[in-house]
Backbone as numpy.savetxt, mean C-alpha at the origin, in Angstrom:
# Nx Ny Nz CAx CAy CAz Cx Cy Cz
6.13 7.80 11.73 5.27 8.99 11.73 6.16 10.23 11.73
5.98 11.11 10.77 6.83 12.29 10.66 6.37 13.39 11.61
7.29 14.31 11.94 6.94 15.46 12.77 5.85 16.28 12.09
5.96 16.41 10.78 4.95 17.20 10.06 3.59 16.55 10.15
3.55 15.23 10.04 2.29 14.52 10.14 1.62 14.74 11.48
2.40 14.68 12.55 1.87 14.90 13.89 1.33 16.32 14.02
2.08 17.29 13.53 1.66 18.69 13.64 0.38 18.95 12.86
0.26 18.34 11.69 -0.95 18.51 10.88 -2.16 17.95 11.64
-2.02 16.76 12.20 -3.14 16.14 12.92 -3.55 16.96 14.14
-2.62 17.72 14.70 -2.94 18.55 15.86 -3.79 19.77 15.47
-3.76 20.16 14.19 -4.41 21.39 13.78 -5.76 21.20 13.09
-6.09 19.96 12.69 -7.31 19.76 11.91 -8.53 19.58 12.81
-9.70 19.91 12.25 -10.95 19.78 12.99 -11.54 18.38 12.84
-11.15 17.68 11.76 -11.72 16.36 11.50 -10.66 15.46 10.89
-10.64 14.20 11.33 -9.73 13.20 10.74 -10.57 12.09 10.14
-10.53 11.96 8.84 -11.17 10.84 8.15 -10.17 9.69 8.15
-10.63 8.49 8.42 -9.68 7.38 8.53 -10.34 6.06 8.17
-9.50 5.12 7.75 -9.98 3.81 7.33 -10.64 3.06 8.49
-10.00 3.07 9.64 -10.52 2.38 10.82 -10.39 3.33 12.01
-11.49 3.80 12.53 -11.45 4.79 13.61 -10.75 4.23 14.86
-10.88 2.95 15.12 -10.25 2.34 16.30 -8.73 2.37 16.17
-8.24 2.05 14.99 -6.79 2.04 14.77 -6.21 3.46 14.81
-6.91 4.39 14.17 -6.42 5.77 14.14 -6.52 6.42 15.52
-7.53 6.03 16.30 -7.65 6.57 17.65 -6.43 6.21 18.48
-5.89 5.01 18.30 -4.68 4.61 19.01 -3.51 5.51 18.63
-3.42 5.84 17.33 -2.36 6.72 16.85 -2.49 8.11 17.48
-3.71 8.66 17.48 -3.93 9.98 18.03 -3.66 10.00 19.54
-4.10 8.97 20.23 -3.87 8.90 21.68 -2.38 8.85 22.00
-1.63 8.14 21.15 -0.18 8.01 21.36 0.50 9.37 21.35
0.00 10.27 20.50 0.60 11.60 20.38 -0.17 12.67 21.16
-1.16 12.24 21.93 -1.92 13.18 22.74 -2.77 14.12 21.91
-3.32 13.63 20.81 -4.11 14.46 19.90 -5.59 14.15 20.07
-6.39 15.19 20.18 -7.84 15.02 20.27 -8.49 15.65 19.04
-9.20 14.85 18.28 -9.86 15.34 17.08 -11.07 14.46 16.77
-12.05 15.03 16.10 -13.22 14.26 15.68 -12.80 13.29 14.58
-13.40 12.10 14.59 -13.07 11.07 13.61 -14.29 10.70 12.78
-14.07 10.38 11.51 -15.12 9.85 10.67 -14.54 8.70 9.84
-15.27 7.61 9.78 -14.81 6.44 9.02 -14.82 6.74 7.53
-13.72 6.40 6.85 -13.63 6.60 5.40 -13.03 5.34 4.78
-13.91 4.40 4.46 -13.51 3.13 3.87 -13.97 3.07 2.42
-13.58 2.05 1.72 -13.97 1.92 0.31 -15.49 1.90 0.17
-16.17 1.37 1.20 -17.62 1.23 1.12 -18.38 2.53 1.39
-17.76 3.51 2.04 -18.49 4.73 2.39 -17.69 5.99 2.09
-16.81 5.92 1.10 -15.91 7.05 0.84 -16.67 8.30 0.41
-17.75 8.14 -0.33 -18.53 9.30 -0.76 -19.18 9.98 0.43
-19.73 9.20 1.36 -20.34 9.75 2.56 -19.30 10.50 3.40
-18.11 9.89 3.55 -17.04 10.53 4.32 -16.61 11.83 3.66
-16.57 11.83 2.33 -16.17 13.04 1.60 -17.13 14.18 1.88
-18.42 13.87 2.00 -19.41 14.91 2.30 -19.14 15.52 3.67
-18.76 14.68 4.63 -18.44 15.17 5.97 -17.20 16.06 5.94
-16.20 15.63 5.19 -14.95 16.39 5.09 -15.20 17.73 4.40
-15.96 17.71 3.31 -16.24 18.94 2.55 -17.02 19.93 3.42
-17.93 19.43 4.24 -18.70 20.31 5.13 -17.75 21.06 6.08
-16.77 20.35 6.63 -15.80 20.97 7.53 -14.96 22.00 6.79
-14.55 21.66 5.58 -13.74 22.57 4.77 -14.53 23.82 4.39
-15.80 23.63 4.07 -16.65 24.78 3.71 -16.82 25.75 4.88
-16.67 25.22 6.09 -16.81 26.06 7.29 -15.51 26.78 7.63
-14.45 26.54 6.82 -13.20 27.24 7.03 -12.16 26.50 7.84
-12.46 25.26 8.23 -11.50 24.46 8.99 -10.77 23.50 8.07
-9.75 22.82 8.60 -9.00 21.84 7.83 -9.36 20.42 8.28
-9.11 19.48 7.38 -9.36 18.07 7.69 -8.19 17.25 7.17
-8.06 16.03 7.70 -6.98 15.14 7.26 -7.54 13.76 6.99
-6.83 12.99 6.18 -7.21 11.59 5.96 -6.03 10.70 6.31
-6.30 9.62 7.04 -5.26 8.67 7.46 -5.70 7.27 7.05
-4.85 6.58 6.28 -5.14 5.18 5.96 -4.46 4.29 6.99
-4.86 3.03 7.06 -4.41 2.16 8.15 -2.92 1.83 8.12
-2.44 1.34 6.99 -1.06 0.82 6.98 -0.39 1.05 5.63
-0.55 2.21 5.09 0.06 2.48 3.79 -0.25 3.88 3.33
0.03 4.13 2.07 -0.19 5.45 1.49 -1.61 5.54 0.92
-2.37 6.57 1.29 -3.73 6.72 0.76 -3.77 6.62 -0.76
-4.77 5.90 -1.25 -5.03 5.73 -2.69 -4.09 4.74 -3.38
-3.08 4.21 -2.68 -2.24 3.15 -3.25 -2.71 1.84 -2.65
-3.71 1.23 -3.29 -4.39 0.04 -2.78 -5.04 0.30 -1.43
-5.33 1.55 -1.15 -6.06 1.98 0.04 -7.08 3.02 -0.41
-8.13 3.25 0.38 -9.09 4.31 0.03 -8.39 5.67 -0.02
-9.03 6.63 -0.62 -8.47 7.98 -0.66 -8.65 8.69 -1.98
-8.64 7.95 -3.07 -8.74 8.57 -4.40 -10.07 9.30 -4.58
-11.17 8.66 -4.21 -12.48 9.30 -4.36 -12.60 10.50 -3.44
-12.04 10.39 -2.25 -12.07 11.50 -1.30 -11.35 12.71 -1.89
-10.18 12.50 -2.48 -9.43 13.59 -3.09 -10.21 14.21 -4.24
-10.74 13.37 -5.11 -11.46 13.87 -6.29 -12.67 14.72 -5.90
-13.46 14.23 -4.95 -14.66 14.95 -4.54 -14.32 16.24 -3.81
-13.26 16.20 -3.01 -12.84 17.40 -2.28 -12.35 18.49 -3.23
-11.54 18.11 -4.19 -11.04 19.06 -5.18 -12.17 19.60 -6.04
-13.09 18.72 -6.40 -14.24 19.13 -7.21 -15.09 20.16 -6.48
-15.08 20.09 -5.15 -15.86 21.04 -4.33 -15.13 22.36 -4.13
-13.94 22.49 -4.74 -13.22 23.76 -4.68 -12.14 23.85 -3.62
-11.77 22.72 -3.03 -10.75 22.73 -1.99 -9.47 22.05 -2.50
-8.38 22.21 -1.76 -7.10 21.64 -2.15 -6.81 20.37 -1.36
-6.12 19.44 -2.00 -5.67 18.21 -1.33 -4.15 18.19 -1.38
-3.53 18.12 -0.21 -2.07 18.19 -0.12 -1.53 16.92 0.54
-0.54 16.27 -0.06 0.01 15.04 0.54 0.98 15.35 1.67
0.94 14.53 2.70 1.91 14.60 3.79 2.73 13.32 3.70
3.96 13.38 3.19 4.75 12.17 2.95 4.91 11.32 4.21
4.77 10.02 4.02 4.94 9.07 5.11 5.46 7.76 4.54
5.34 6.70 5.30 5.84 5.41 4.83 5.03 4.91 3.64
5.71 4.38 2.65 5.07 3.82 1.47 5.76 2.51 1.13
5.02 1.42 1.18 5.60 0.10 0.89 6.18 0.06 -0.52
5.49 0.69 -1.46 5.94 0.67 -2.86 7.31 1.33 -3.00
7.42 2.59 -2.59 8.69 3.31 -2.73 9.79 2.69 -1.88
9.44 2.25 -0.68 10.43 1.65 0.20 11.00 0.36 -0.38
10.13 -0.47 -0.93 10.58 -1.74 -1.49 11.49 -1.52 -2.69
11.12 -0.58 -3.57 11.95 -0.29 -4.74 13.35 0.14 -4.30
13.42 0.92 -3.22 14.71 1.46 -2.79 15.65 0.40 -2.24
15.12 -0.72 -1.74 15.98 -1.77 -1.18 15.92 -3.08 -1.97
15.24 -3.06 -3.11 15.05 -4.29 -3.88 16.34 -4.82 -4.50
17.24 -3.91 -4.85 18.44 -4.35 -5.57 18.17 -4.53 -7.05
16.98 -4.14 -7.50 16.64 -4.24 -8.92 17.38 -3.20 -9.74
17.69 -3.54 -10.97 18.45 -2.65 -11.85 17.57 -2.05 -12.94
16.27 -2.05 -12.71 15.33 -1.60 -13.74 15.19 -0.09 -13.77
15.01 0.46 -14.97 14.78 1.89 -15.13 13.31 2.26 -15.00
12.45 1.29 -15.27 11.00 1.54 -15.19 10.37 0.53 -14.24
9.45 1.04 -13.43 8.75 0.18 -12.47 7.26 0.51 -12.49
6.43 -0.51 -12.60 4.98 -0.35 -12.60 4.42 -0.78 -11.25
3.54 0.03 -10.67 2.85 -0.36 -9.45 1.53 -1.00 -9.83
1.38 -2.28 -9.51 0.18 -3.02 -9.87 -0.75 -3.23 -8.67
-0.18 -3.25 -7.47 -1.01 -3.47 -6.29 -1.48 -4.91 -6.18
-2.70 -5.11 -5.71 -3.24 -6.46 -5.53 -3.76 -7.03 -6.84
-3.38 -8.26 -7.15 -3.93 -8.95 -8.31 -5.23 -9.64 -7.91
-5.96 -10.12 -8.88 -7.22 -10.81 -8.62 -6.96 -12.08 -7.78
-7.84 -12.38 -6.83 -7.70 -13.61 -6.05 -8.03 -14.86 -6.87
-8.65 -14.66 -8.02 -9.01 -15.79 -8.88 -7.80 -16.25 -9.68
-7.52 -17.53 -9.64 -6.31 -18.10 -10.23 -6.13 -17.72 -11.69
-7.16 -17.90 -12.49 -7.05 -17.63 -13.92 -6.72 -16.18 -14.22
-7.42 -15.27 -13.57 -7.17 -13.84 -13.80 -5.81 -13.43 -13.28
-5.42 -13.98 -12.14 -4.11 -13.64 -11.55 -2.97 -14.07 -12.47
-3.04 -15.30 -12.96 -1.97 -15.81 -13.83 -1.95 -15.10 -15.17
-3.13 -14.75 -15.67 -3.20 -14.04 -16.95 -2.54 -12.67 -16.84
-2.82 -11.95 -15.75 -2.21 -10.63 -15.58 -0.72 -10.75 -15.30
-0.33 -11.79 -14.58 1.10 -12.00 -14.32 1.86 -12.22 -15.63
1.29 -12.97 -16.53 1.93 -13.20 -17.82 2.13 -11.90 -18.57
1.13 -11.02 -18.52 1.24 -9.72 -19.19 2.35 -8.88 -18.56
2.41 -8.86 -17.24 3.41 -8.07 -16.54 4.82 -8.61 -16.78
4.95 -9.93 -16.82 6.25 -10.56 -17.04 6.75 -10.38 -18.46
5.85 -10.07 -19.37 6.23 -9.95 -20.77 6.88 -8.62 -21.12
6.69 -7.62 -20.27 7.27 -6.31 -20.61 8.66 -6.17 -20.00
9.39 -5.14 -20.40 10.79 -5.02 -20.04 11.04 -4.51 -18.62
10.12 -3.76 -18.07 10.34 -3.16 -16.76 9.93 -4.04 -15.60
10.23 -3.55 -14.40 9.86 -4.27 -13.18 8.43 -3.91 -12.78
7.89 -4.65 -11.83 6.58 -4.32 -11.29 6.51 -4.70 -9.82
5.64 -4.02 -9.09 5.48 -4.24 -7.66 4.04 -4.66 -7.37
3.92 -5.73 -6.59 2.61 -6.25 -6.21 2.46 -6.22 -4.70
1.22 -6.13 -4.25 0.90 -6.29 -2.83 0.16 -7.62 -2.69
0.33 -8.28 -1.56 -0.41 -9.52 -1.35 -0.62 -9.79 0.14
-1.70 -10.47 0.44 -2.04 -10.81 1.82 -1.32 -12.09 2.23
-1.24 -12.37 3.53 -0.59 -13.60 3.98 -1.36 -14.85 3.55
-2.62 -14.70 3.19 -3.44 -15.84 2.81 -3.21 -16.28 1.36
-2.68 -15.36 0.53 -2.52 -15.70 -0.89 -1.08 -15.57 -1.39
-0.15 -15.21 -0.50 1.22 -14.96 -0.94 1.86 -16.21 -1.54
1.60 -17.38 -0.98 2.20 -18.61 -1.51 1.70 -18.91 -2.92
0.42 -18.67 -3.17 -0.13 -18.91 -4.51 0.53 -17.97 -5.53
0.72 -16.71 -5.13 1.36 -15.75 -6.03 2.79 -16.16 -6.32
3.55 -16.52 -5.29 4.95 -16.90 -5.48 5.07 -18.19 -6.28
4.12 -19.09 -6.10 4.13 -20.32 -6.88 3.89 -20.03 -8.36
2.96 -19.12 -8.64 2.70 -18.73 -10.03 3.96 -18.12 -10.65
4.62 -17.24 -9.92 5.84 -16.61 -10.42 6.92 -17.65 -10.71
7.06 -18.61 -9.79 8.08 -19.65 -9.95 7.80 -20.52 -11.16
6.53 -20.79 -11.43 6.17 -21.63 -12.57 6.31 -20.87 -13.89
5.97 -19.59 -13.88 6.00 -18.81 -15.12 7.40 -18.30 -15.47
8.17 -17.88 -14.45 9.51 -17.33 -14.69 10.41 -17.69 -13.51
10.86 -18.93 -13.47 11.59 -19.44 -12.31 12.89 -18.70 -12.01
13.54 -18.11 -13.05 14.83 -17.46 -12.87 14.72 -15.95 -12.63
13.51 -15.41 -12.67 13.33 -13.97 -12.54 13.72 -13.50 -11.13
14.44 -12.38 -11.06 14.86 -11.83 -9.77 13.67 -11.22 -9.04
13.54 -11.58 -7.77 12.40 -11.13 -6.96 12.91 -10.66 -5.59
12.27 -9.62 -5.07 12.52 -9.17 -3.70 11.18 -9.08 -2.99
11.05 -9.80 -1.89 9.81 -9.79 -1.11 10.04 -9.06 0.20
9.18 -8.08 0.47 9.22 -7.35 1.74 8.03 -7.75 2.59
8.28 -8.12 3.83 7.21 -8.52 4.73 7.16 -7.59 5.93
5.94 -7.15 6.30 5.76 -6.26 7.45 6.68 -5.04 7.37
6.72 -4.42 6.22 7.64 -3.31 5.98 7.38 -2.12 6.90
8.46 -1.54 7.40 8.50 -0.39 8.31 7.94 -0.73 9.69
7.69 -2.01 9.95 7.15 -2.42 11.25 8.22 -3.20 12.03
7.87 -3.65 13.21 8.84 -4.28 14.11 9.47 -5.53 13.51
8.69 -6.36 12.84 9.19 -7.64 12.35 9.45 -7.64 10.84
9.87 -6.50 10.30 10.08 -6.44 8.85 11.19 -7.38 8.41
11.03 -7.88 7.18 11.96 -8.88 6.64 12.02 -8.72 5.13
13.21 -8.94 4.54 13.39 -8.84 3.10 14.09 -10.09 2.60
13.50 -10.71 1.59 14.06 -11.92 0.99 14.29 -11.65 -0.49
15.51 -11.88 -0.97 15.85 -11.59 -2.37 16.42 -12.83 -3.03
16.12 -12.99 -4.32 16.67 -14.12 -5.06 15.82 -14.48 -6.26
16.05 -15.65 -6.81 15.28 -16.12 -7.96 13.88 -16.53 -7.52
12.93 -16.39 -8.43 11.53 -16.67 -8.10 11.35 -18.07 -7.53
12.03 -19.06 -8.11 11.86 -20.44 -7.65 12.39 -20.61 -6.22
13.49 -19.94 -5.89 14.07 -20.04 -4.55 13.23 -19.30 -3.51
12.68 -18.16 -3.92 11.82 -17.39 -3.01 10.59 -18.20 -2.64
10.00 -18.86 -3.64 8.82 -19.68 -3.39 9.13 -20.81 -2.41
10.24 -21.51 -2.63 10.62 -22.63 -1.75 10.89 -22.14 -0.32
11.47 -20.94 -0.20 11.76 -20.37 1.12 10.48 -20.19 1.92
9.47 -19.59 1.29 8.22 -19.33 2.00 7.37 -20.60 2.14
7.52 -21.52 1.22 6.77 -22.77 1.29 7.18 -23.58 2.52
8.45 -23.48 2.90 8.96 -24.24 4.04 8.49 -23.66 5.38
8.00 -22.41 5.36 7.49 -21.81 6.59 6.11 -22.38 6.90
5.84 -22.62 8.19 4.57 -23.20 8.58 3.42 -22.20 8.43
3.73 -20.92 8.65 2.68 -19.91 8.64 3.20 -18.61 8.04
2.39 -17.98 7.22 2.75 -16.69 6.63 2.08 -15.59 7.43
2.88 -14.69 7.98 2.35 -13.65 8.85 2.70 -12.27 8.30
1.74 -11.36 8.32 2.00 -9.99 7.91 1.57 -9.69 6.49
1.74 -8.45 6.09 1.42 -8.00 4.74 2.68 -8.06 3.88
2.52 -8.41 2.61 3.67 -8.63 1.72 3.67 -7.65 0.54
4.87 -7.23 0.16 5.09 -6.44 -1.05 6.12 -7.20 -1.87
5.88 -7.30 -3.17 6.73 -8.13 -4.03 7.24 -7.32 -5.22
8.57 -7.23 -5.32 9.22 -6.56 -6.45 9.69 -7.65 -7.41
9.27 -7.55 -8.67 9.68 -8.50 -9.71 10.43 -7.76 -10.80
11.68 -8.14 -11.04 12.51 -7.44 -12.00 12.01 -7.63 -13.43
12.40 -6.72 -14.29 12.03 -6.80 -15.69 12.81 -7.91 -16.40
12.31 -8.37 -17.52 12.94 -9.51 -18.20 14.29 -9.18 -18.80
14.59 -7.89 -19.00 15.87 -7.50 -19.56 16.81 -6.88 -18.52
16.42 -6.97 -17.23 17.25 -6.39 -16.18 18.50 -7.23 -15.97
19.59 -6.59 -15.55 20.83 -7.31 -15.27 20.67 -8.21 -14.04
């Protein structure tokens, strides 16, 4: 959590957040008292109306996502669009980003990187999109849950066993871990684990990368 982020949260009249219980813990940790409104994928338009009302009254509001950067596989895009459309400004407060952080420590030599986020949980759609991503020259970054990470790594190992991969687990948290190597070896490493814990980010190098 940056100093700027803390200072911003101290000054706003309303904090829109993915999970009010989780964000309340963050605010309590820093001794911040502010009104909260839930802003999830299911109610983002409703939350935007609450935020715009506060802004129209001359106060400021903030949005906090649970464990990542707003609008990068997290809610936030609709909130920004509706707020700007209502005549207000949306300003980013830089914080931890799994995508940027993983690229910086991946060891990949690619000049171009595509952020893909979560692939479809359906096997056919997931493998079809993976084939498309593997066919281009640049790298790509995926997000995956602990429940589907093995299936994703198995697909990568079967489609491109020699492709360089870097997997980040629980990034920027207490138990963060980074595993680098060929797709087939990465899959075997995680397959041998009894349980997959935490959120995963996966960097896959481009087919022409060194």
